[in-house]
Residue, then its C-alpha position, 0 to 999 in steps of 0.5 A: m582625583n589623582a591616582g595613588k602612588r605606586v611604590v616598589v620595595t626591595g628587601a620587602t620580607g625582612n625586619v624593616g621591609t615587612s613593616v614598611v610594606a604594611a605601613l604603605s598598604e595602610d596609606p590611602r595615598i598609596s595605590s599599590v606596593l610591589g615587594l621584591a625579595r629572593r623568596l616569595p612570602g606567604w604573607s601579603p597585606p592589601k594592595t601588595d604584589w610580589a616578585a622574586v629578585d636576587l640582588r646577588e646575581e650580577g646583571t639582575d634586571l630591575v628596570r621592568h619592576f621599577e618602570g612606572a613606579d613613583a618611588v623605590i624604597h631600597l632596603a635589601w641587605a645581607f648581614q651574613p656571612t660575616h666571615d666572607p666580606v666579599a659575599t656581603w659586598r656583592t649583595n649590599v654594595l654591588g646590589s645597591l649599585q644595580v638598584y641605583r642604575d635601574v632607578s635612573a634607567a626606569g625614570v623613577p622620580v624618588l629613591i629612598h635608601a636605607s642607610s644607618v647610624g652605622a654609616y656615621s663616623p665615631g661620635p660622642k656618647d654624651r650629646t647628639v649629632d645631626e645629619t651633618w656628622p661625617t659618614h665615613g663609618w668604622p672601617g673595621a666592620a663590613y656593615t659600617r664600611e658598606k653603609a658608609y661606602l654607599e653614602r659616597v655612591l649616593d653623593g655621586f648619584e645625586a650630582r648626576h641625577p638632580g631630577v631624582r629626589v633622594v632620601r637617606m634614612r639613618p635609623a638607630f638599631l631596629f627591633k620588633e617582636e616578629s624579628g626576634s628569631e631572625q635577630r637571634r640567628i643573625f647576631a647570637g647564633r643557633f647555639v644561644p637558646g632564645q629562652l635566655a633572652g628575658p628577665r631573671t635569665i641573664p644574671v649580669v649586664p656588662d658595663i663596658p666603656g662606650l656601651r650607650f646606643q639608641a633603638l627604635h621600633t621597626d614599625d615606627a621607622a616604617q612610618a618615616y619611610r611612608l612619610a618620605v614617599v608622600k612628602e616632598v622631602s630629600g636628604a638624610f633623616n636620623l631616626a631614634a626613640e628615647p631613652a638612650l640605652d646603657a648597661r643600667r637601663l638594660a639591667e633594669l629591663l632584664d632584672a639583672r645586675v650591672v658588672r663593670l668589665p673591661r672592653p678588651a676582655i669582652r672583645a676577646a671572648l667575642a673574637a674567640g666565639w666568632g673565630l670558632r664560628l660559635i657566634p655570627a656577630s664579629p668582634q669588629l661589629f662590637d667595635a663599631v657599636l661602641r663608637v656610633p654617635m647618638l642621634d639628634c632627630t629634630r629634622a625628622r620631627e620638623e620636616l617629616g612630622w615623624r614621632p615614634r609611638r614606642t620607647s626604645l625600651e619597649a622596642v627591645e622588650e618586644m624583640l626579647d619576647g620574640m626571641r623567647h617565644g620564637a616569634g616570626m612571620d610567614t616570610a623566609p627571613l622572619t621565619g619563627r623558630r623556637a630555640s632549644 
């Protein structure tokens, strides 16, 4: 009987990482999982070991962790500080370059990279696009700029290392209950009470031109990463659940009214809050969200055999419930805190 696969996961304690580690640990074809994170967690599923690694530190030696691995899943990503794009570039871009170099140096045969819908160039809202849509991002936002830049880096990596099977996951927005506290901190900030994130507590949902996007439960995205380890696939895969979300659907979820508002007014309010450091989400990220295309997930269904088990509405509802109740996990990024 062949030995199971050994998988290393960077960024293993965050929203996506915890779901990916859990999914891998449940697959009998996976013999062991090594989770890499800046701070070691109290949580650990079966077949999982941990090591402390900080990709912000130049020259971090990953080869010793990667040697003997059958696959590396690279998830590590920093959303903040949004006011310091040099800091996020250091972690997200320079840290990723180190991961790719050390994957090659350690002779790892499979690299699975967490890209994003944010890597795509602005696209249509009235139809879906497949993985051939250009990946130049939205240049104004650090997140989309960094995701797009890494797509170009991976183009070069694949050309130089044809023996490495490279997979790029491009999911829509990812939510689960346990990430509620983290996502409140990242996008809304500490001044926004989590109790506001629920039915009948938000009276109106703004109907803004371009506000149409897709979402996915993080656990469902994790299954796609798991399948990419055990199946001989390569290339990019769009990941999203139905239905697409807009002001009307969000208003139904929140039992709120839809109010048509001009985009400039909303953006000006976000820019003021961000400029005063009251909210961490930048107005440039708002610009990017309004421009991301709708994803066609046919390739993931046909080549990975992947289908989400939850709807996009269920994923968002879970996350909002997590915000309200301060949900989390025993990892540093997902620490649950009841908002006051």
